[in-house]
N, C-alpha and C positions, 0 to 999 in steps of 0.2 A: 504494500500500500504506500503510495506516494502522496503526501499531504503537504499542502502549502497554506501557511497561516500568515495572512497579510493584513496590513494597516493597523497592527496592534502596537502598543507601547511595550517593547521588550525590555525587561529588567533582569539582568544577570549580575548578581552582586560579586561573583567570583572575578569578573573582568571589569567591574565598575561600569557596565553598560546600562544605559537608560535612554533609549531612543526608539523612534518609530522605524521598525525594520520588518522585513519578511523572513519567516522561518521556513526552511525546507527540510522535510523529513522523508526518509526512505529506508527500508530494511531495518526499521527499529532504531535508527540513529539520526542525529542531526547531520545533514549533508551540505547545508548552506545557511548562512545568516547574512541577510542583506543582499546577497548576490546569488542568483540561481546557478546550480551546477550546469555544466555543458550538456545540451540535449535534454534539458528538464521538461518533463510533462507530468502534471499532477492528476491523480485519480480523484482527489477531493481538495477543494479550496474552502478554507474557513475564514470568514470575514471577522476580524477582531477589532474593528473600528470602535474606539472608546473603551477598549478592554486592555487589561494588563496581561502580557504573555511572559511567563517566568518558569523556572524549573519547578517540577512537582515538589510538594512539601514533604519534609521528613519529620516524623513524629517519634520522639524518643520514649514514649510511654503510652501504650495502647493495649489494654486487656481485651483479648479476643474471646475469652471465656471458654475456649475449648483446649483440651478435653475437660469434661467433668461438670461444667456449669452451663450446659446448654439451655437450661430453663431461664437463665439470665440473658443470654445472647448466644448466637451461633457465628461460626466463622463467616458464613455467607452474609448474614445481616451486617456484621461489623466491617467486612470488606466493602460492602455497598456504601456504608457510611463513610469509610475512608476516602473512596474515590469521589463521592459527592462533596467531600470537604477539600478536594484537591491534594489529598495525601497519597503519594505514590510509593513511599517507603515508610515502614513503621517497625518499631522495636516492641516486642511483647515480653512482659515479665514472666517469670517461671512459676507464679503462684496459681497454677491450674490444679486439677485433681485427677490423677496424681500429678505432683510437681514435675517440672521438666528436669529430672535428674537422671534420666536414662536416654542414651542415644536414639533408641527406637522411637521414643515419644517425640523427640525433636525432628527426626526424619519424617515421621508421619505428619506432623504439623506443617512442615515445609512442603511436603508432597501435596497435601490438601490445598495449601495456598497456591501452589503452582497450577493445579488443575483449574482453579477459579480464574486464573489468568488476569488478575487485577493488581492490587498493590503488592510490592515486594515486602516479604516478611522476614525480619531478622530476630530470631529468638534469643533471649538471655537464658543461659543455663542456671540451674540451681547451684548456689555456692556450696551448700551442704546437703547431704543426703536427706531427702524428704523435707528440706527446709527446716530441719529440726535443730540446726545449730550445734550439732555434736561432732560429726565427722565430715570431712570434705567429700564432695562429689568428685566423680572422675572427670576433671576439667579437660584433660587431653582428649578423651573419647568424645565428650560433648562438643568440644571445639571442632573436631573432625566431622561431627554430624551437622555442623552449621551454626553453632552458637557464636555470637560475636562478643560475648562477655559473660560475666557471672554475677549473680545477685541473690540476695535474700528476699527481694521484694519488700513486703511489709512485715515479714516474719522476724521476730527478734533474734539477734545473735548475742546472747548474754556472755558467753565465754570469750574473753578477750584473747586468750591464747589460741583459740580456734581461728579467730580473725587474723591474728599475727601469722599463723601458719598458712592461711589462705593467701595472704598478701605475699608471703615469701614465695610460695609456689607460683602464683600468678606472675610475679616479677621475673622469676627464672625463665618462664616460657612466653613472656610478652603478652599475657592476657590482661584485660581491663576488668577491674572489680567495680561493680555498681552498688553503691550503698545509700540507703536512706538513713540519714543520721538521727538516731533517737535512742537515748539511754533507756533501756527497758524498765528498770526499776523506778526511775523518776517519772516515767510516763504511765506507769501501771494504773489501769482503770480509768484513765483520763479520756475525755471526749471533746474538750473545748480548750481554747487558750486561757491561760491563767490570768484573768483580768476581771473587769467590772461585770461584763456580761455573764460569765460563768458563775460569778458570785451571786448575781441577781436571780439567775435561773436555777441555781442550786445544782449546777453541772460539775462533775468531777473534772479537775483541771490538769492540763499538761503544761508545765512551766517551760519557758524559753531555755532554761538550763538543760532540759532533757536533750535539746538539739545541740547546744554549744559544747556540752561535755562530750557528746559523741563525735562532733567535728574535731575537737581537740585531740581525742584519742586516735581517730583515723589519721589525722595529719602527723601525729607523733610516730605512728607505725609506718606511715609512708616514708618518713625520713629514715627510719631504721631499715626498711626493706627495699626502698627504691621502686615500689609498686606504682602502677598507674591506676588512679581511682576517679570515678565519676560520682559526684554527690547528687542524689536524686531528690528533687522537691525541697530545696532550701525554703524556709518559711520565716526566719527571724533575722532582724537587722543585725543583731550581735554576731551572728554566724558570718556575715559578709566581711567583717574586718579580719576574721581568721582566714577566710578564703583568699582575700587580697594579699595577706602576708605570705601565705603558702605559695601563691602564684609568683609573688615578687622574689621569693627564695628559689624559684626554679623547679618546684615540685610539679609532677605531671598530674595536675588536678584540674578537673573541669566540673561544672555543675549546671543544673537546670532549675527552672521554676515552673509550677503549674500555671496555666493561663488564668485560671480562676483567682489565684492568689494575687494577680496583678490588679484586680478590680474589686475584690471583696475583702471585708474585714470581719472580725467577730461580731460587730454590730449588726451585720446582715442576718445573723441567726434570728434576730427579732424575738418572736415568741415560739421558740422551738421549731424553726424551719429545718426539717431534716434534710432538705436539699442542700443545706449549707454544712452538713456533717462531712468533714474531709479528714484525710490522713496524709500529711500533718494537718492540724487544725488551722482554720482561718485565724490569723493573729490580729494585733491591733492596727489601727490606721497608720501609725508611724512605721510599723513593719511593712505594711503594704506599700507605702510610699518609698521606703528604702529599697524594696525589691524592684520597683519600677525604675528607680535611678540606677540600680546595679546592673539591670539588663541594658540600660542605655550606655553605661561606661565600660561594659565588657567583663565586669566582675562575674556576673552570671552569663554563661555562654549561650544558653538555649532556652527557649520557651517551649513547653510541651503541653499536650492536651490532658495528660493523666487520665485518659479515657477509661472509665470504670462503669460499664452498664450494670444497673441493679434492677431487680424485679420490683414491681410496684409494692408488693406486700412488705418488702424489707424497708421501704421508706415510710410506711404508714404506722410503724411502731413508734413508741416514745423516743425522743431524741437519743438518749444514752443507749437504747437498745437497737436503734436503726443501723443499717449497714452504711458505712462511709463510702463516698465516691459519687461521681457524676459522669454523665456522658459528655464527650468533648471533641470527638474527631471532626464533627461538622461545624464546631464553633471555634476551632483552632485559628483559622484565618480571621474571622470577624473579631475575635477578642484580641488577637495580636495586632491587627490593623487598628482597632480602637485605641490600644495602648500607644502605638506609634503616632497616630494623629493627635491624640491628647498631649503627648510629649513634644509635639511639633517637630517630629523627626522625618515625616514623610513616608510614603508607601515603600520606598526602597529599604528602609530600616526594618519594616515588617517582613519583607521578602528575604532579607539577609538572615533574620532570626529564624526563619523557617526552612531555609535551604542550605546555604553554604556553611553556616555555623554548625548545625547538627551533623552535616556530612563530615566536617573536620573532627568532631568528637568521635564519630564512628570510624573514621579513617576510610570512608567510602569515596569512590569516584562518582559522586552524585551531586545534585544541587547545582549543576552547571549546564549551560546551554551551548557549549563549545562544539565546533564541527568535529565529528567523529565520536561524540559522547552519546550515551543512550538517550533516546527521545522520551524522557519522562517530563511531561509538561502540564502546567496548570494555566488555564485562561480564566480570569475572573473580572468581574465588574466592580471596581472600587467605589463607585457612586451609588450602587444599588443597596438600599436599606431594606431589611426584611425582619419580620417579627418572629421571634423564636417560639414556636408552638409544637406540641407533640406530633401533629400530623405532618409537620415539615421535616421531621427527623427520621432518617432511614435506619438509624441504630435501633436495635430492639429495646435498648434502655432509653426511656424518655426522661430520666431523672436529671434535672439541671436547675440551679438557682436562677438561671437567666430566662426562664419561661416568661413570656410576655414582654421581654426587652426587645427594642428595635436595634439591630446591629448592622454595621456596614460590611460590604464585601460579599458578593454572591458568585460562586463558582459556576461558570458556563460550560466549560469543557475540561476534561481530564484525559490525558494521554499517557499510557504506560507502554514502554518499549515500542513507541511509534503507532500504537493502536488507540483509537478513541474508545475509552471504556465508560465514559460518562458524558452526557450532554443534557443541558437543561434549557 
């Protein structure tokens, strides 16, 4: 299939390109940008007038819920949500049932994803067997099966010696360890930020110290082992100073923030709004503002959806008993675009945060529109505002605190490996 995308505003952050150009695609790759290849003939022409043409988005945290949690979502439903959101590559955590601690499970997941022929799926393998935090998983075998890193997801790793050995092993073989920093004992039983809202509502609190203590320990072990670590879902402003210092010292440390944490604070919990139950919790307004600034200045490398589809019944429980998480794949572009525009950074900053920056974290040759590169492309209308409603979401999970909000940015086309997999 030869596809010509013309009259669009092409934004490629990797090459600092932001101009009106025509994109030429053939055999799954970009074969021309601005100038047609010799003897060019298109099978399909897409008019991108008034639209942004950019690399497909890369999401570093999207739970696909398979295997084991098909009643919450299926691979088919969440892959549809991904391409509807312009996401062409995604990383899925290992907290399935059973966890991704066996090569066969990883191979099965990747095979199923390939058969759907939609977004590219990059699994994280379990750091410990069964995510129990006691003995290391077979990282070498999991890496051969296709895992791009290793994680405990949200499962606690209480034994620091196990973490130390995991980082030693990972450093020896060049693996990246993905860790959500939270000291399990300090956070035990907590469901909300330790602040006025939790006190007023009588909710068990998770102090900021639960995160900063964990970040401090992880950085100390990185210095000892030389491991490469990605911190998942930073939520507290105090953690940012620790990250800045570690990066300044040359440690191989990267981190991300959930898109919802850029816009919400614990005040949005209101009167027990379970759609605002997150892990880590929504923190104070000063934390939210610090996260927004840290994404601007590069302290935080990437914004991710932290996509966690939950069935309706799990959100109808009392706040402390409800299941944490929200659907996010289809809101990743709108929420990132909203952040960029509110910070007066422009559309290019949103595209950079969703393409080249996550590609660098993953070490992938993605997030680029260069000639010869895979034709994973998103075409979106930055001026189109739409209201977030359950019927608009293709994810099986309709749980999000942004229901009813009007957001900017509507995906019109998504191409994966040169094929149009979504159009609206």
